[in-house]
N, C-alpha and C positions, 0 to 999 in steps of 0.2 A: 213812531211811538211804541215803546216796549210795554209789555204787560206789567212790568215791575219798575218802571221809571220812578226815580225818586225814593226807592226803597233801599234799605240797608240790612245786610245779613252777615252772620258769622258762621263759619264752617269748622267744626271739630272733626278730625279724623282722616284728612287727606294723607295718604302714605306715599303714593306715586301716581303716575299718569293713568294707571289702570284702576285706581280706586273708584268705587261708586261715588264717594264724596266729591271727587274731582269732576266726574261727569255731572253731578248736581251743580257744582260751582259754575261750570261752563254754561249750563242751561239757564241758571238764574242770571248770570252776567249777561248773556245774550239777550235777555228780556229787560235789561236796564238796571239790575240791582248792583249796588256797590257792595263789595265783599271784604270781610276781614277773615284771616286764617290763623289757626294755632298749630303748633308742632310741639313735640317733646324730644329733646336731645339733639345733639349736633348732626347726627346721621340723618334724621328726618328733616331737620332744617335745610340741609343741603338739597333735599328732594323737593320740599314744599315751597321754599322761597322762590326759586325760578318759576314754578308753576303759578304761584300767586301773583308774582310781578308781571307775568304775561297777561294777566287780566287787569292790570293797573292797580292792584292792591297796595296800599301803603301801611295797613295794619297787619303785621305778620308777627304773632306774639307767641312766646314760649308758654306752655301750660301742661303741667303734669296733673291729670284729672284726679289723682289720688291726694293732691295737696290743695287744701281749701284756700290757702293764701295765694297760690298760683291762680286759681280760678277767680278769686276776688280781684287780683291785680289786673287780669284780663278785662274785666268789666268796668273797673275804674278807668282804664285807658279808653275803652269804647265810649264810656259816658263823657269823658273829657274831650275826646276828638269828635264824636258824633252827636252826643246828647241823648240819642234814642236809638232803638233797634227794632226792626220789623220781623226778622226771621232768624231762628236758631236751628242749625242742622247738627244733630248728634249722630256721628257715624263712628263710634268708638267701641271697640271690643277687644278683649285679650284673655287668653288662658295659656298656661304653660303647655308646651308642646306635648309633654308626657301625659297630660290629662286628656288629650284629644286622640287617644288610641286605647285599645283594650276595653276593659269593663268599667262602667260608671262607678260601680261599687268600690273600686280602688282609688277613687278621687281622694286626694289628701285634704286635710283640713285647711292647710295653708293655700293649696291650689284653689279650693272652693271659695275661700274668702277673697282671694285676689281676683278671680274671674267675676264674682258678683260685685265687687267694689268698682272695678274698671268698667265693666260692661253694663251694669244696671244702676248702681247708686250714683255714678257720675252724672247721669241724666238729672237726677234730683238736685245734686249739688250745683250743677251748672245752671239749671233753671232758677234756683233760688237767687242766684246773683244776677241773672239776666232779667228777671221779671220786673224789678223796679224801673228799668229803662225801656221796657217794651210797651208799645202803644196799643190802644184798642184796635183790634183787627190783626194783631201780630200772630205769629204761628211758630210752634216748636215741632220739629220733625225728627224722628229717630229711625234707625234701621234695625230690623229684626229678621228672623228666619223661621220657617215652618217647624224646625226642630224644637221650637218652644212648646208645641202642642202634640207632636208625634215623635216617636223614637227613631233616630237615625244613627246607624253604627258610627262610633267614634266621635259623634258630636258631643256626647257626654255632658260635662259640666256647662258647656256653652249653651246647651239647650235649656238648662235650668236658669242660667243667667238671662237668656232671652225671654223666658217666661216672666221673670221678675221685671225685666225692662217693659214688657207689654203691660203688666199690671200697674207698674209705676206710671206709665203713660196715661192709663185710664184715671188713676187717682189724681194726677196732675191736671187732667182735663176737667175733672170735677172741681178742683180747687180754683183753677184759673178762668173757667168759663164766665163767672160774674164780672171779670175784668175785661172780657172780650178777647181773651187769648186762647187760641185753639191749639190742641196737642194731639198729634197723630203719629202713627208708626207705619212704615212701609216694610212689608215682608217680601223681600226679593227672592227669586229663585236662585239657585247656585250660579255664581259668576266667578270667573277666574280672576281673583284678586290676590294680593300678597297674603292677606289673612286666611283666605279660603284654602290656599295651597298648603297651609300648615296642618290641614285636617287629613288624617290617613284615609285613603280610599276615595278622595274627592273626585278624581277623574271618572271613576265608576259611577258615581252619583250623577255626574253630568250626562252620561250615556243613558242612564235610567230615565231621567227627566225628559230628555229628548225623545225617548221612545214612548213614554206613557202619558205625557201631558197632552191635553186636547189640541194644542197648537203644534205639537210634534217638533218642538225646538226649545232651546234654552233662551232665556232673555239676555239682553245686553245691558251694559251700564247706562246707555242712553235711554233705553225704555224705562228703567227705574227712575232716572233723572226727570223724565217727563212727568211722572206721577208726583215727584217732589215739587216740580214747577206748579202743577195744579194745586197742591196743598199750600204752597207759599203765596198763591194768588187769590184775589177776591172770588174767583170761580168756585172755591171750596168754602165760602163764608159760613155755610151751615153745617160743616163737617167737623166733628171733634170726637176724641176718645176712640177713634177707629184704628184697626189694623188692616191696611189695604194690601192685598196680595198682588204682586207683579211677578208671576211665575209660570206664564203660559197656561194657567189653569190647573197646574199639577195638584194643587191642594183639594180640588173637588173630586178627585178620582179615588174610589174605594178599592176597586180591584180591576 
């Protein structure tokens, strides 16, 4: 018997086999959850589809999170095929590469709007369509980073976007609590993913965390995924509106 037998979830944000979202998908699947996946564009489909199919997924759907009609179509399909949904994982973030180096003050208006739309507002847009088919006891999980509350060189507009994501998660938790739907975010330490490698100076950050964090190491995708499993399971039935740090304790260190 798996912890999530009979449950169904959808994963937004798998990019490749090194994605945190993929580690989460594997962890949920291993505990019995049936999963659906989304992708954007042919290139990502070629990466996501084989991974999703390896877990037996039959719902592998295109979705541009900046397009409300795409999001609506995804959940119409999920409703038609499944009827209901237990878990939503939002692991979506993007900023133009030129915004992730140099000074934050040089962020362009267009780049700011794009980063906030994809990385933060998409959680609201996706949740709005998901909630009508989510049952009491369901959960929404998003991925954030400590750059939302502290300044990290070159994280720039993504830090602002993650701050907006965390605030959105809290407001959604307040909205959806009366329906028995929990909303939480995981703040993962730096992990070598496709998105992270686009941040200038990322490897230096890995070294700093490994040196300064109480556990003297960087976290793995699997460690982050274990926290997602906890949040998706009945073990966290009293937890909502939280940002849970999985970063070897780095966030507690002042000096």
